[in-house]
N, C-alpha and C positions, 0 to 999 in steps of 0.2 A: 139666451143669451150664447154667443158662441165663445169657447175658451180663446184667447190669443195665444195665437203659433209664431213664433219669431219668423222671420223670412229667412229661408236656409240661403246655401251659396247660391250664384246664378242658375248653373245646369239643374240643381236640385229645384230650385222654384220653377222653371220651365216646366221641369216632366210634372211637378204639382198642376200647374196652371194648363198643360194639357190635357191631365185627367179631369180636373174641373169642367175643363172646355168640352169635353168628349162628352160628359152626362148631362152639363146644363145646355146644350144645343144638338145634343144627340149626332154626334156625328164619328163616324169609326177614328179613334185616337192617331192611327197611323196616317190619316192625313190631314193632320194639326202639326205645323212646323214653328218654330219660332218666329219666323218671317213671313208666315201666310198672312194676306190680308183677310181678317174675317170676313167681311162682307164680299170685296170684290174676287176675292179667290176660291171662299168657301160656301158663299151664300147665305150666312149666317144674317137673319133680319135684325131690325134694330131693336126690337122686344129681347131677343134672345141675348145680343150682345149685351143690352144695357143688363137682362140677369146676371151673365156671367161675369162681367165686370164686377158688380153689386155682391154676387157669390164669393167672388177671389177676394175683392177687400173685406167680408165679414170674415174670412176662414183666416185673416193675416190679423185682425184685431183692428182693422181700419175702418170698419162701419159707418161710423161717426163722420165721416170724411165723404160719404157717397152722394151727398147732395151737392157738395162743391165739386164734384167730379164731372166730366161732361167722357162718359164712355165712347164717343166715337173720335175722341182727340186719343186713343190709343189701340188702333187699328189691329196691330197684331202682338201677338203674346209677348215679345219683345220689348216693346213698347211699356205694355200692361207690368212685365218684371220691372224693367227699370223704374216705374211708377213707384210700385210695391216696395223695392229696396229704399227707394229716396225716402221716403213716405216713414216706412219704419226706422231707417236712421234718425230723422228728425224727431220721431216723437220718442224715440230712446234716449236722445240727447236733451231732449225738455222734461219739465217735473211730470212725474206720474199722475194720474187723472184720477 
């Protein structure tokens, strides 16, 4: 089980997602931007995209939500960062598990 890490500020979250993405999909970190479409711009296949999203959600203590998330609905790091921040805020305002 991964230790829950609070979602950091947006730029810090994007930097962390870039690192996770580079490691997961094996791309140079310099090619990965917040706005780049993982499939269209970077050629990431759907399985790698799914693995990246699951890894990112797990990193931020959101692994229990992976079955309800459609990874391709979040084609960019910015879209995924927005989702993580929203879900983290919702979790922190709700009762503790």
